[in-house]
N, C-alpha and C positions, 0 to 999 in steps of 0.2 A: 511534587514534581516527579515527572518520569525519570526513573533510574536507569541510566544507560549502562548496558552490559558490554556493548562493543560500539561505542559511538564514533569511532574513527573510520577511516577508509582503509582498505587493503587490497593488495593484489594477491592472488593465490594461484596455485597450479591447478586447481579444480575449475578454472575458467570464470570464477567470480572476479570481476574487476573492482567492484566497490561494494561494501556492505556496511549496514549499521542496524543496530536493534536497541530496543528500550523496552522496559516493563513499565506498565501503567497501572497504578493501584486504584482502589475505589475512590470516587470522589475527584479524581483528577480530570482536568479539562481535556477534551479532544484537540483543542488548540495547541497543546503541547505536543501532540502527535503530528500535526501539520508543521510545527516548528522543526521537528526532527526532519520531515521531508525536505523543507526548504534548505536546511544545512546539508543535508545528504546531496540533493541536486546541485548546490553550489560546489561541493566537492567533486561531483561527477564532471562538472564543467571545468572548474578551476585547477584541481590537482591532477585530473585524469584526461583532461582535453576533449571529453566526449561532448558533442552538441546536444543541448536540451532545449527543445522548442517551447513556445508559450503553451501550446497544447499539452505537452508532457507535464509541465509545471502545474497546470490547472487540473489535469486528469488525475495525476498521482495524489495530489492533495484531497480531491474529491473522493477517490477510492479509499484512502486511508481514513478520511472522516467517516464514510459510511461503515467500514468494517470495524474500526475501533469503537464507534458508537454502538453498533450491534452487539459487540462483545461486551462492552460496559453495561449495556441495558439488559441483556438476556442471560448473562453468565456470572456466577458468583466469583469474587476474588479478582486477582490481576489478570491482565492480558499481556501478551508479548507481541510487539510489532517488530517485524524484520523486513529490511529493504535491501535488495541486492540488484546489481546490474550484471546481467548474464545474457549472452547471445543477442545483444543489441536491444535489450528490453529491460525494464524495471520490474522485478518480481516483488510483489507486496504480499506479505504473509502475516496473518494475525492468528495467534493461538490463544484459546481460553479454556477454562476447566470444565465446561459443560459438553458432554459427549452428544448431545441432541443436536442433529443438523439443523440449519436454518430452513424455514418453510420458504420456498421460492414460489411466489405467487405469479400466475399467467398475467400477461399484459392486460390491463384493464383501465383505460383512460378516465373512467368515471369513478375510480376508487380514490378516496382521499388518503394520502399517506401510504407507507409501506412499499415504496417504489425503490428503496435504496438499492437492493441486490439486482433488481431488474436494470437499474442504470448502470451499476458496476458491470454487469455482464455484457451490456450494449457498448460499453466503452473499451473493454479489454479484450486483447487477443485470446486469453484463456482465462477460466475461473474454475476452481475446483474446491471441494470440501473433502478433507482427509481426517478420518478417525485416527486418534492417537492413543497411546497406552492410557493417558489421562487426558480427557477432553477432546478437542477437535482443533484443526488448523484449516483456515480458509485462505486460498491463495488466488491472486489475480496477477496477470501480466500486462503491463502497458508497453507498447513498442516505443523505443526512442526515436526512430526515424520520422521525419515530417511526412506529410501526405504527399501523394504522387503528383499533386497540383504544383509542386516545385517551390513551396514556401521554404525559406531558408530558416534554419533553426536560430532562434535568437539567444541572447544572454540576459540573465537577470542579475542584478547586483547581489 
C-alpha cells in the first residue's frame, strides 16, 4: 500500500492551500493513487470549502493514473505523487528515479496506445518535465474553476 508522507491537508504561508503526497512502491496498484486523489479532493471541498467540479474529479484522477502508471512502468523503484492546490488549480507532480525524460509522441489518431501524455497535455493548463538531482519530476496543473459555460461546481461524497 502507498506510504503516505503527508497525507493530511494544510494551509501554509507559501500559498499552498491543501497538499498531500504518497510514495508508491513496485507492484502497488495505481488505484491506490486514485484513492489518494479522491480523499484529497474531499478535503479540498469539505475542510477548505473550495468547489471541485465533476470535471476536476475525473480529470485529476485520469492525470494521476497516467503519470503514476508511466512512472511505475518505465522507472525502477518507487515513485512519489504530490498533490497541491495553489492559485486556483490542482498541481499534480510525480517523481521517479529515472532521469530519462518521457517521449512525447505527436498526435496520431491511427496509433494504438501511447496516448497518455498526449491526453494529459490536452486536459491540463500546464505540463512540464523537470530534471532533478536524482531522476525526474513530471508536473501537470488542472484548473479548479468550472468551464465558462456556467456549470456549477458539484460535490461528491
